PATI-192932 format. One record per atom (N, C-alpha, C): residue number from 1; chain; atom name; x, y, z. Coordinates in pm, 1 decimal. Layout:
// PATI-192932
> resi	chain	name	xx	yy	zz
> NUM	A	CA	X	Y	Z
...
//
This chain:
// PATI-192932
> resi	chain	name	xx	yy	zz
> 1	A	N	13127.6	-4489.5	-4497.4
> 1	A	CA	12982.9	-4498.1	-4512.6
> 1	A	C	12922.6	-4375.3	-4579.2
> 2	A	N	12992.6	-4263.3	-4575.0
> 2	A	CA	12933.6	-4140.0	-4628.7
> 2	A	C	12963.0	-4118.1	-4775.9
> 3	A	N	13054.7	-4191.8	-4832.5
> 3	A	CA	13091.7	-4167.5	-4971.3
> 3	A	C	13219.1	-4087.2	-4985.1
> 4	A	N	13287.5	-4062.8	-4876.5
> 4	A	CA	13415.8	-3994.3	-4880.8
> 4	A	C	13407.4	-3847.1	-4844.9
> 5	A	N	13524.4	-3783.8	-4834.9
> 5	A	CA	13530.4	-3643.3	-4794.4
> 5	A	C	13449.2	-3549.1	-4883.0
> 6	A	N	13458.3	-3565.1	-5013.4
> 6	A	CA	13388.2	-3474.2	-5105.0
> 6	A	C	13236.9	-3483.9	-5087.7
> 7	A	N	13185.9	-3606.6	-5076.4
> 7	A	CA	13042.0	-3625.2	-5059.1
> 7	A	C	12997.9	-3566.2	-4925.5
> 8	A	N	13075.7	-3591.2	-4819.6
> 8	A	CA	13041.2	-3539.9	-4686.8
> 8	A	C	13040.0	-3387.6	-4686.5
> 9	A	N	13140.4	-3327.4	-4748.3
> 9	A	CA	13146.9	-3181.8	-4759.0
> 9	A	C	13021.7	-3129.2	-4829.7
> 10	A	N	12986.2	-3189.9	-4941.4
> 10	A	CA	12868.2	-3146.0	-5017.7
> 10	A	C	12740.6	-3161.6	-4936.9
> 11	A	N	12728.0	-3274.0	-4867.2
> 11	A	CA	12606.8	-3298.0	-4788.0
> 11	A	C	12590.8	-3192.7	-4678.6
> 12	A	N	12696.1	-3165.6	-4605.6
> 12	A	CA	12686.2	-3068.3	-4496.1
> 12	A	C	12650.3	-2929.9	-4550.4
> 13	A	N	12696.8	-2897.6	-4668.1
> 13	A	CA	12660.2	-2769.4	-4729.9
> 13	A	C	12510.7	-2762.1	-4759.2
> 14	A	N	12446.6	-2877.2	-4787.3
> 14	A	CA	12301.3	-2876.4	-4811.1
> 14	A	C	12224.9	-2840.6	-4684.0
> 15	A	N	12291.3	-2848.9	-4568.7
> 15	A	CA	12228.3	-2814.5	-4441.2
> 15	A	C	12237.0	-2664.4	-4412.9
> 16	A	N	12297.7	-2590.2	-4504.2
> 16	A	CA	12307.4	-2445.8	-4489.2
> 16	A	C	12434.9	-2399.0	-4421.2
> 17	A	N	12530.5	-2486.9	-4404.5
> 17	A	CA	12657.2	-2450.3	-4341.2
> 17	A	C	12763.4	-2433.6	-4448.7
> 18	A	N	12848.3	-2333.5	-4433.0
> 18	A	CA	12951.0	-2307.6	-4533.3
> 18	A	C	13088.9	-2277.0	-4476.5
> 19	A	N	13100.1	-2252.0	-4347.7
> 19	A	CA	13228.1	-2213.5	-4289.2
> 19	A	C	13307.4	-2335.7	-4243.7
> 20	A	N	13338.7	-2422.0	-4340.8
> 20	A	CA	13413.6	-2543.9	-4313.7
> 20	A	C	13468.0	-2597.3	-4446.2
> 21	A	N	13554.9	-2696.6	-4436.4
> 21	A	CA	13604.4	-2767.1	-4554.1
> 21	A	C	13640.5	-2909.0	-4513.4
> 22	A	N	13589.9	-3005.4	-4586.0
> 22	A	CA	13626.3	-3145.1	-4564.3
> 22	A	C	13686.8	-3195.0	-4694.9
> 23	A	N	13816.2	-3216.9	-4691.6
> 23	A	CA	13889.1	-3254.2	-4812.1
> 23	A	C	13962.7	-3387.2	-4797.2
> 24	A	N	13993.2	-3425.3	-4672.8
> 24	A	CA	14076.2	-3543.3	-4649.4
> 24	A	C	14007.8	-3641.4	-4555.1
> 25	A	N	14033.3	-3768.6	-4576.0
> 25	A	CA	13984.5	-3873.2	-4485.8
> 25	A	C	14080.4	-3886.0	-4367.8
> 26	A	N	14038.1	-3959.3	-4266.0
> 26	A	CA	14125.9	-3985.6	-4151.3
> 26	A	C	14253.6	-4054.8	-4197.3
> 27	A	N	14238.2	-4150.7	-4287.5
> 27	A	CA	14354.3	-4223.6	-4337.8
> 27	A	C	14452.9	-4128.6	-4404.8
> 28	A	N	14402.4	-4039.2	-4488.3
> 28	A	CA	14488.8	-3943.7	-4557.6
> 28	A	C	14563.4	-3855.1	-4457.8
> 29	A	N	14492.8	-3810.9	-4353.7
> 29	A	CA	14555.7	-3722.1	-4256.0
> 29	A	C	14662.8	-3794.2	-4174.6
> 30	A	N	14641.3	-3923.2	-4146.7
> 30	A	CA	14743.0	-3997.4	-4071.9
> 30	A	C	14863.4	-4029.1	-4159.8
> 31	A	N	14840.0	-4047.1	-4288.9
> 31	A	CA	14950.9	-4072.1	-4380.8
> 31	A	C	15034.4	-3946.9	-4403.3
> 32	A	N	14969.4	-3830.9	-4403.1
> 32	A	CA	15039.2	-3704.1	-4421.7
> 32	A	C	14978.1	-3601.7	-4325.8
> 33	A	N	15032.9	-3587.7	-4205.2
> 33	A	CA	14974.1	-3499.0	-4105.2
> 33	A	C	14950.6	-3355.8	-4153.0
> 34	A	N	15025.8	-3308.3	-4249.5
> 34	A	CA	15003.7	-3172.6	-4301.2
> 34	A	C	14865.9	-3160.0	-4365.6
> 35	A	N	14810.2	-3271.9	-4411.3
> 35	A	CA	14676.7	-3269.5	-4471.8
> 35	A	C	14567.3	-3234.2	-4370.0
> 36	A	N	14598.4	-3246.0	-4241.6
> 36	A	CA	14500.2	-3209.7	-4138.3
> 36	A	C	14452.3	-3065.7	-4155.6
> 37	A	N	14540.2	-2981.2	-4203.7
> 37	A	CA	14505.3	-2840.2	-4217.6
> 37	A	C	14408.0	-2815.6	-4333.2
> 38	A	N	14388.6	-2914.3	-4419.1
> 38	A	CA	14294.0	-2901.1	-4530.1
> 38	A	C	14150.4	-2917.0	-4481.7
> 39	A	N	14132.7	-2986.3	-4371.5
> 39	A	CA	14001.3	-3000.0	-4309.1
> 39	A	C	13991.0	-2894.8	-4200.0
> 40	A	N	13888.2	-2814.4	-4204.1
> 40	A	CA	13872.5	-2710.9	-4101.9
> 40	A	C	13725.0	-2676.6	-4086.2
> 41	A	N	13696.0	-2612.3	-3976.3
> 41	A	CA	13559.2	-2570.1	-3945.7
> 41	A	C	13566.7	-2459.3	-3842.3
> 42	A	N	13478.1	-2362.3	-3852.9
> 42	A	CA	13471.9	-2261.7	-3747.2
> 42	A	C	13394.8	-2320.7	-3628.7
> 43	A	N	13423.8	-2274.9	-3509.2
> 43	A	CA	13347.1	-2323.6	-3393.9
> 43	A	C	13196.6	-2298.7	-3409.2
> 44	A	N	13159.0	-2184.1	-3466.2
> 44	A	CA	13017.5	-2154.7	-3483.6
> 44	A	C	12951.2	-2254.4	-3578.8
> 45	A	N	13016.3	-2286.5	-3688.7
> 45	A	CA	12959.4	-2384.9	-3781.5
> 45	A	C	12945.9	-2521.6	-3715.9
> 46	A	N	13044.8	-2559.1	-3636.0
> 46	A	CA	13036.9	-2687.9	-3566.4
> 46	A	C	12920.0	-2688.2	-3468.2
> 47	A	N	12899.9	-2578.0	-3396.3
> 47	A	CA	12787.7	-2569.7	-3302.3
> 47	A	C	12654.2	-2572.4	-3376.3
> 48	A	N	12648.2	-2506.0	-3490.9
> 48	A	CA	12525.4	-2508.0	-3569.9
> 48	A	C	12496.0	-2648.9	-3621.2
> 49	A	N	12599.8	-2721.5	-3660.4
> 49	A	CA	12581.9	-2859.9	-3703.3
> 49	A	C	12532.4	-2945.4	-3587.2
> 50	A	N	12588.5	-2924.7	-3469.0
> 50	A	CA	12540.7	-2998.3	-3351.3
> 50	A	C	12393.6	-2969.9	-3323.3
> 51	A	N	12351.9	-2846.3	-3338.0
> 51	A	CA	12211.7	-2811.4	-3315.3
> 51	A	C	12120.7	-2880.5	-3417.7
> 52	A	N	12161.8	-2881.3	-3544.2
> 52	A	CA	12084.2	-2950.3	-3647.0
> 52	A	C	12077.9	-3099.3	-3616.2
> 53	A	N	12189.6	-3153.2	-3572.2
> 53	A	CA	12194.8	-3294.5	-3537.0
> 53	A	C	12105.8	-3323.5	-3416.0
> 54	A	N	12110.1	-3237.7	-3315.1
> 54	A	CA	12025.6	-3256.2	-3197.3
> 54	A	C	11878.1	-3261.5	-3238.0
> 55	A	N	11837.5	-3171.2	-3324.5
> 55	A	CA	11697.4	-3166.0	-3368.1
> 55	A	C	11656.2	-3287.9	-3449.4
> 56	A	N	11752.8	-3358.5	-3508.2
> 56	A	CA	11722.1	-3472.1	-3595.1
> 56	A	C	11787.8	-3601.9	-3547.9
> 57	A	N	11820.7	-3610.6	-3420.0
> 57	A	CA	11895.2	-3724.6	-3368.9
> 57	A	C	11822.2	-3857.6	-3382.0
> 58	A	N	11690.5	-3854.8	-3397.6
> 58	A	CA	11613.2	-3977.6	-3413.6
> 58	A	C	11559.0	-3994.2	-3555.2
> 59	A	N	11612.6	-3917.1	-3649.2
> 59	A	CA	11557.2	-3914.5	-3784.7
> 59	A	C	11572.3	-4047.2	-3858.9
> 60	A	N	11682.6	-4118.1	-3836.9
> 60	A	CA	11704.6	-4243.7	-3908.0
> 60	A	C	11808.8	-4325.5	-3831.9
> 61	A	N	11837.8	-4444.1	-3882.6
> 61	A	CA	11930.9	-4533.3	-3813.1
> 61	A	C	12071.1	-4475.0	-3802.9
> 62	A	N	12113.7	-4396.9	-3903.6
> 62	A	CA	12247.6	-4337.9	-3900.4
> 62	A	C	12257.1	-4229.0	-3794.2
> 63	A	N	12153.7	-4146.8	-3786.0
> 63	A	CA	12151.8	-4041.7	-3684.1
> 63	A	C	12150.9	-4102.7	-3544.9
> 64	A	N	12069.6	-4206.3	-3525.1
> 64	A	CA	12066.1	-4273.0	-3394.3
> 64	A	C	12201.3	-4336.5	-3361.7
> 65	A	N	12266.1	-4395.6	-3462.0
> 65	A	CA	12397.9	-4456.5	-3440.5
> 65	A	C	12499.3	-4350.9	-3395.1
> 66	A	N	12502.5	-4238.3	-3466.0
> 66	A	CA	12597.6	-4132.4	-3430.0
> 66	A	C	12566.0	-4077.5	-3291.3
> 67	A	N	12437.9	-4052.7	-3263.5
> 67	A	CA	12398.4	-4001.3	-3131.8
> 67	A	C	12441.7	-4097.6	-3021.4
> 68	A	N	12414.8	-4226.4	-3040.4
> 68	A	CA	12452.0	-4325.6	-2939.6
> 68	A	C	12602.7	-4336.9	-2925.0
> 69	A	N	12675.4	-4326.6	-3035.1
> 69	A	CA	12821.5	-4332.4	-3029.8
> 69	A	C	12876.3	-4212.5	-2953.3
> 70	A	N	12824.9	-4094.1	-2984.0
> 70	A	CA	12869.5	-3974.6	-2913.4
> 70	A	C	12826.8	-3977.6	-2766.4
> 71	A	N	12711.2	-4034.7	-2738.1
> 71	A	CA	12664.2	-4046.2	-2599.7
> 71	A	C	12756.8	-4134.9	-2517.9
> 72	A	N	12816.3	-4232.5	-2584.1
> 72	A	CA	12903.6	-4325.7	-2515.0
> 72	A	C	13050.7	-4291.8	-2526.4
> 73	A	N	13082.6	-4171.7	-2572.3
> 73	A	CA	13222.0	-4131.4	-2591.4
> 73	A	C	13299.2	-4144.6	-2459.9
> 74	A	N	13406.9	-4220.3	-2462.7
> 74	A	CA	13488.1	-4240.7	-2342.9
> 74	A	C	13620.9	-4166.7	-2349.6
> 75	A	N	13652.4	-4109.8	-2466.5
> 75	A	CA	13774.6	-4030.5	-2476.0
> 75	A	C	13744.7	-3888.6	-2428.4
> 76	A	N	13845.6	-3819.4	-2389.3
> 76	A	CA	13829.9	-3679.1	-2351.8
> 76	A	C	13754.7	-3655.3	-2222.6
> 77	A	N	13765.6	-3746.6	-2127.0
> 77	A	CA	13697.6	-3726.9	-1998.4
> 77	A	C	13747.3	-3600.3	-1928.7
> 78	A	N	13867.1	-3555.3	-1962.4
> 78	A	CA	13922.0	-3433.8	-1903.3
> 78	A	C	13889.6	-3309.0	-1982.8
> 79	A	N	13801.6	-3321.6	-2081.4
> 79	A	CA	13763.7	-3207.1	-2164.0
> 79	A	C	13622.7	-3161.8	-2123.2
> 80	A	N	13526.5	-3156.0	-2212.9
> 80	A	CA	13393.2	-3105.4	-2178.8
> 80	A	C	13335.6	-3171.5	-2053.3
> 81	A	N	13343.2	-3302.6	-2037.5
> 81	A	CA	13278.5	-3364.7	-1921.1
> 81	A	C	13343.6	-3338.9	-1785.5
> 82	A	N	13468.1	-3299.3	-1781.4
> 82	A	CA	13545.4	-3298.5	-1657.0
> 82	A	C	13472.5	-3235.3	-1538.4
> 83	A	N	13424.1	-3114.5	-1553.2
> 83	A	CA	13362.9	-3045.0	-1439.2
> 83	A	C	13210.3	-3047.8	-1440.8
> 84	A	N	13151.7	-3100.3	-1547.5
> 84	A	CA	13005.2	-3095.3	-1552.8
> 84	A	C	12938.6	-3232.1	-1548.2
> 85	A	N	13015.7	-3338.7	-1552.4
> 85	A	CA	12953.6	-3471.8	-1551.2
> 85	A	C	12882.3	-3501.8	-1419.6
> 86	A	N	12919.7	-3434.8	-1313.6
> 86	A	CA	12855.4	-3456.4	-1183.7
> 86	A	C	12728.1	-3374.3	-1166.9
> 87	A	N	12691.4	-3297.9	-1266.5
> 87	A	CA	12574.7	-3209.2	-1258.5
> 87	A	C	12445.8	-3275.5	-1306.9
> 88	A	N	12444.9	-3407.4	-1321.2
> 88	A	CA	12328.9	-3481.9	-1372.7
> 88	A	C	12292.9	-3440.1	-1514.6
> 89	A	N	12389.0	-3391.5	-1587.9
> 89	A	CA	12368.2	-3354.2	-1727.3
> 89	A	C	12407.7	-3472.4	-1815.8
> 90	A	N	12341.9	-3483.9	-1929.2
> 90	A	CA	12379.4	-3582.8	-2029.1
> 90	A	C	12476.3	-3513.4	-2124.3
> 91	A	N	12591.7	-3573.1	-2146.5
> 91	A	CA	12693.7	-3512.9	-2231.4
> 91	A	C	12713.1	-3602.3	-2353.0
> 92	A	N	12684.1	-3545.6	-2468.7
> 92	A	CA	12696.9	-3616.0	-2596.2
> 92	A	C	12806.8	-3542.0	-2672.0
> 93	A	N	12925.8	-3602.3	-2681.1
> 93	A	CA	13037.4	-3526.7	-2738.7
> 93	A	C	13129.3	-3615.7	-2819.7
> 94	A	N	13218.6	-3550.3	-2893.0
> 94	A	CA	13321.5	-3619.9	-2969.7
> 94	A	C	13447.4	-3536.0	-2965.7
> 95	A	N	13555.0	-3601.2	-2928.4
> 95	A	CA	13684.2	-3534.1	-2922.2
> 95	A	C	13755.8	-3545.8	-3056.2
> 96	A	N	13853.0	-3462.6	-3071.9
> 96	A	CA	13943.2	-3470.1	-3185.9
> 96	A	C	14081.3	-3431.9	-3137.5
> 97	A	N	14178.6	-3513.3	-3171.7
> 97	A	CA	14314.3	-3488.0	-3126.3
> 97	A	C	14408.1	-3502.8	-3244.4
> 98	A	N	14485.3	-3398.2	-3270.1
> 98	A	CA	14579.5	-3401.4	-3381.1
> 98	A	C	14714.5	-3455.3	-3339.9
> 99	A	N	14795.6	-3475.7	-3440.5
> 99	A	CA	14932.6	-3520.6	-3418.9
> 99	A	C	15018.4	-3405.3	-3367.0
> 100	A	N	15141.3	-3436.6	-3337.7
> 100	A	CA	15238.4	-3334.4	-3297.9
> 100	A	C	15308.6	-3282.9	-3422.8
> 101	A	N	15336.7	-3153.8	-3424.1
> 101	A	CA	15413.3	-3097.2	-3535.4
> 101	A	C	15560.8	-3131.7	-3516.9
> 102	A	N	15639.1	-3107.2	-3619.1
> 102	A	CA	15782.7	-3136.4	-3613.7
> 102	A	C	15852.5	-3059.4	-3500.8
> 103	A	N	15797.6	-2941.2	-3467.6
> 103	A	CA	15859.6	-2862.1	-3359.9
> 103	A	C	15792.9	-2884.8	-3224.3
> 104	A	N	15714.7	-2993.5	-3211.8
> 104	A	CA	15661.1	-3033.3	-3082.4
> 104	A	C	15532.7	-2965.7	-3038.5
> 105	A	N	15461.6	-2904.4	-3128.8
> 105	A	CA	15334.9	-2839.5	-3095.0
> 105	A	C	15219.5	-2935.9	-3122.3
> 106	A	N	15111.4	-2921.0	-3047.9
> 106	A	CA	14993.1	-3004.1	-3066.8
> 106	A	C	14908.9	-2942.5	-3178.3
> 107	A	N	14885.0	-3019.7	-3283.7
> 107	A	CA	14808.9	-2967.4	-3397.4
> 107	A	C	14665.5	-2933.6	-3357.8
> 108	A	N	14604.3	-3019.0	-3275.9
> 108	A	CA	14465.7	-2993.2	-3236.4
> 108	A	C	14430.1	-3070.2	-3110.1
> 109	A	N	14356.9	-3004.1	-3023.4
> 109	A	CA	14293.4	-3066.2	-2906.1
> 109	A	C	14152.6	-3008.2	-2904.9
> 110	A	N	14056.7	-3085.9	-2951.1
> 110	A	CA	13920.9	-3035.5	-2970.9
> 110	A	C	13818.9	-3118.2	-2894.5
> 111	A	N	13704.9	-3058.7	-2872.2
> 111	A	CA	13589.1	-3131.9	-2821.1
> 111	A	C	13465.4	-3053.7	-2863.9
> 112	A	N	13368.4	-3126.2	-2918.2
> 112	A	CA	13239.8	-3066.7	-2952.7
> 112	A	C	13132.2	-3151.6	-2888.8
> 113	A	N	13026.1	-3088.4	-2843.7
> 113	A	CA	12921.0	-3168.4	-2783.1
> 113	A	C	12795.8	-3090.7	-2751.1
> 114	A	N	12695.0	-3168.0	-2718.7
> 114	A	CA	12568.0	-3114.8	-2672.8
> 114	A	C	12550.9	-3160.0	-2528.5
> 115	A	N	12514.4	-3066.5	-2443.6
> 115	A	CA	12492.3	-3095.0	-2301.8
> 115	A	C	12343.4	-3077.3	-2275.4
> 116	A	N	12281.7	-3183.2	-2224.3
> 116	A	CA	12138.4	-3179.0	-2192.7
> 116	A	C	12125.7	-3167.9	-2041.3
> 117	A	N	12064.5	-3058.8	-1998.8
> 117	A	CA	12051.5	-3029.5	-1855.9
> 117	A	C	11939.2	-3113.6	-1793.8
> 118	A	N	11943.6	-3130.8	-1662.5
> 118	A	CA	11839.0	-3208.9	-1595.3
> 118	A	C	11697.2	-3156.1	-1620.2
> 119	A	N	11682.5	-3024.9	-1645.8
> 119	A	CA	11549.2	-2968.1	-1670.5
> 119	A	C	11505.4	-2979.2	-1816.8
> 120	A	N	11588.9	-3045.8	-1901.4
> 120	A	CA	11553.5	-3067.2	-2040.9
> 120	A	C	11611.7	-2966.3	-2137.9
> 121	A	N	11658.1	-2852.6	-2088.3
> 121	A	CA	11723.9	-2757.1	-2178.1
> 121	A	C	11857.0	-2815.7	-2223.6
> 122	A	N	11910.4	-2761.3	-2332.0
> 122	A	CA	12039.6	-2808.7	-2379.7
> 122	A	C	12118.6	-2693.3	-2439.3
> 123	A	N	12246.8	-2716.9	-2453.3
> 123	A	CA	12332.1	-2623.9	-2526.8
> 123	A	C	12438.8	-2704.4	-2598.1
> 124	A	N	12485.5	-2647.7	-2708.0
> 124	A	CA	12595.3	-2709.0	-2782.5
> 124	A	C	12719.8	-2625.2	-2760.2
> 125	A	N	12832.2	-2692.5	-2755.8
> 125	A	CA	12958.6	-2627.2	-2726.0
> 125	A	C	13067.3	-2684.5	-2816.1
> 126	A	N	13146.9	-2598.0	-2872.5
> 126	A	CA	13263.0	-2641.5	-2950.5
> 126	A	C	13384.6	-2564.1	-2902.1
> 127	A	N	13490.9	-2636.7	-2874.5
> 127	A	CA	13616.3	-2573.9	-2834.8
> 127	A	C	13726.8	-2636.9	-2918.7
> 128	A	N	13793.5	-2553.2	-2996.9
> 128	A	CA	13902.4	-2596.9	-3082.6
> 128	A	C	14031.1	-2528.1	-3037.5
> 129	A	N	14130.4	-2607.3	-3003.7
> 129	A	CA	14262.0	-2553.5	-2970.3
> 129	A	C	14357.9	-2604.4	-3077.3
> 130	A	N	14423.6	-2512.0	-3145.9
> 130	A	CA	14514.5	-2552.3	-3253.5
> 130	A	C	14653.1	-2492.5	-3232.1
> 131	A	N	14750.7	-2566.3	-3281.1
> 131	A	CA	14890.1	-2522.3	-3277.4
> 131	A	C	14933.6	-2484.0	-3136.1
> 132	A	N	14900.1	-2571.8	-3042.4
> 132	A	CA	14925.9	-2541.9	-2901.1
> 132	A	C	15071.1	-2568.2	-2863.0
> 133	A	N	15129.5	-2471.5	-2796.2
> 133	A	CA	15265.6	-2484.7	-2746.5
> 133	A	C	15271.4	-2529.3	-2602.7
> 134	A	N	15158.8	-2571.5	-2548.9
> 134	A	CA	15154.1	-2619.3	-2410.5
> 134	A	C	15128.7	-2770.1	-2411.0
> 135	A	N	15114.2	-2827.4	-2293.9
> 135	A	CA	15091.9	-2971.8	-2284.4
> 135	A	C	14946.1	-3006.9	-2316.7
> 136	A	N	14922.9	-3134.2	-2347.0
> 136	A	CA	14786.5	-3181.0	-2371.1
> 136	A	C	14701.8	-3161.6	-2245.4
> 137	A	N	14759.4	-3181.1	-2129.3
> 137	A	CA	14686.1	-3161.2	-2004.4
> 137	A	C	14636.8	-3016.7	-1992.0
> 138	A	N	14720.3	-2921.6	-2030.9
> 138	A	CA	14678.8	-2781.2	-2026.4
> 138	A	C	14568.8	-2752.6	-2128.4
> 139	A	N	14579.0	-2812.5	-2246.0
> 139	A	CA	14473.5	-2796.0	-2347.3
> 139	A	C	14341.6	-2850.7	-2295.1
> 140	A	N	14346.4	-2970.3	-2237.9
> 140	A	CA	14223.8	-3032.3	-2186.7
> 140	A	C	14164.8	-2952.0	-2071.7
> 141	A	N	14248.3	-2900.0	-1985.3
> 141	A	CA	14199.2	-2817.9	-1873.6
> 141	A	C	14132.9	-2691.1	-1925.4
> 142	A	N	14187.4	-2632.6	-2029.4
> 142	A	CA	14126.8	-2512.6	-2089.0
> 142	A	C	13986.7	-2544.5	-2140.4
> 143	A	N	13972.7	-2656.5	-2210.7
> 143	A	CA	13841.0	-2698.4	-2261.5
> 143	A	C	13745.5	-2722.8	-2145.1
> 144	A	N	13792.7	-2790.0	-2041.4
> 144	A	CA	13709.1	-2821.7	-1925.5
> 144	A	C	13660.8	-2695.4	-1854.3
> 145	A	N	13747.6	-2598.9	-1838.6
> 145	A	CA	13710.6	-2473.7	-1771.4
> 145	A	C	13608.7	-2396.7	-1855.1
> 146	A	N	13628.3	-2391.4	-1985.1
> 146	A	CA	13530.6	-2324.7	-2072.0
> 146	A	C	13394.8	-2392.6	-2059.4
> 147	A	N	13392.6	-2525.3	-2061.6
> 147	A	CA	13265.7	-2599.3	-2048.2
> 147	A	C	13198.7	-2569.7	-1913.9
> 148	A	N	13277.4	-2563.9	-1806.3
> 148	A	CA	13221.7	-2533.5	-1674.1
> 148	A	C	13161.9	-2394.1	-1670.5
> 149	A	N	13230.2	-2297.3	-1727.7
> 149	A	CA	13180.7	-2159.1	-1728.3
> 149	A	C	13050.7	-2149.3	-1807.8
> 150	A	N	13046.5	-2214.1	-1923.4
> 150	A	CA	12923.9	-2212.9	-2003.9
> 150	A	C	12810.4	-2280.3	-1927.9
> 151	A	N	12837.6	-2393.7	-1866.6
> 151	A	CA	12736.0	-2466.5	-1789.4
> 151	A	C	12681.2	-2377.7	-1676.5
> 152	A	N	12769.3	-2313.1	-1603.9
> 152	A	CA	12726.9	-2225.5	-1493.3
> 152	A	C	12639.9	-2112.3	-1546.9
> 153	A	N	12678.3	-2053.4	-1657.3
> 153	A	CA	12601.1	-1945.2	-1716.8
> 153	A	C	12461.4	-1993.1	-1757.9
> 154	A	N	12455.8	-2106.1	-1827.1
> 154	A	CA	12326.6	-2157.6	-1873.8
> 154	A	C	12237.7	-2196.1	-1755.3
> 155	A	N	12295.8	-2255.3	-1652.3
> 155	A	CA	12217.3	-2296.6	-1535.3
> 155	A	C	12155.7	-2175.6	-1465.8
> 156	A	N	12221.9	-2059.4	-1469.3
> 156	A	CA	12170.7	-1938.6	-1404.1
> 156	A	C	12066.4	-1866.3	-1488.9
> 157	A	N	12063.4	-1896.5	-1620.6
> 157	A	CA	11970.7	-1823.7	-1710.8
> 157	A	C	11830.2	-1878.3	-1700.4
//
């Protein structure tokens, strides 16, 4: 729907973000897992994109579709939502999971999202784990603990 990787990369740059690269489609990355490394983003750029998206989540039908899709994300329950879903917070997130490398490492275990607190405040969080030599369960627990710590910090502020 976006016009492909090149168009998407160009569009996101118009939003003032530059610390990323979108070169390959999902299909391309599944056909050649090494191509996954051609797509990258810093955690800060991803969080900034989430903030821009949060501010414009009702801007048009596409933004509403993405917001609703992320709001209903059922994957990664053991990641950002694990320890904070019981806090009456709304969690709008999207996971990303890479393939295994030839030597048995996890290419990526990611989660990005916006957490809306019961009092209306929100924060965006991005956690990227790459080239992990541990289990997926350990990667997910790391993401969950980071999300809990951030939530506790924000709730106290």
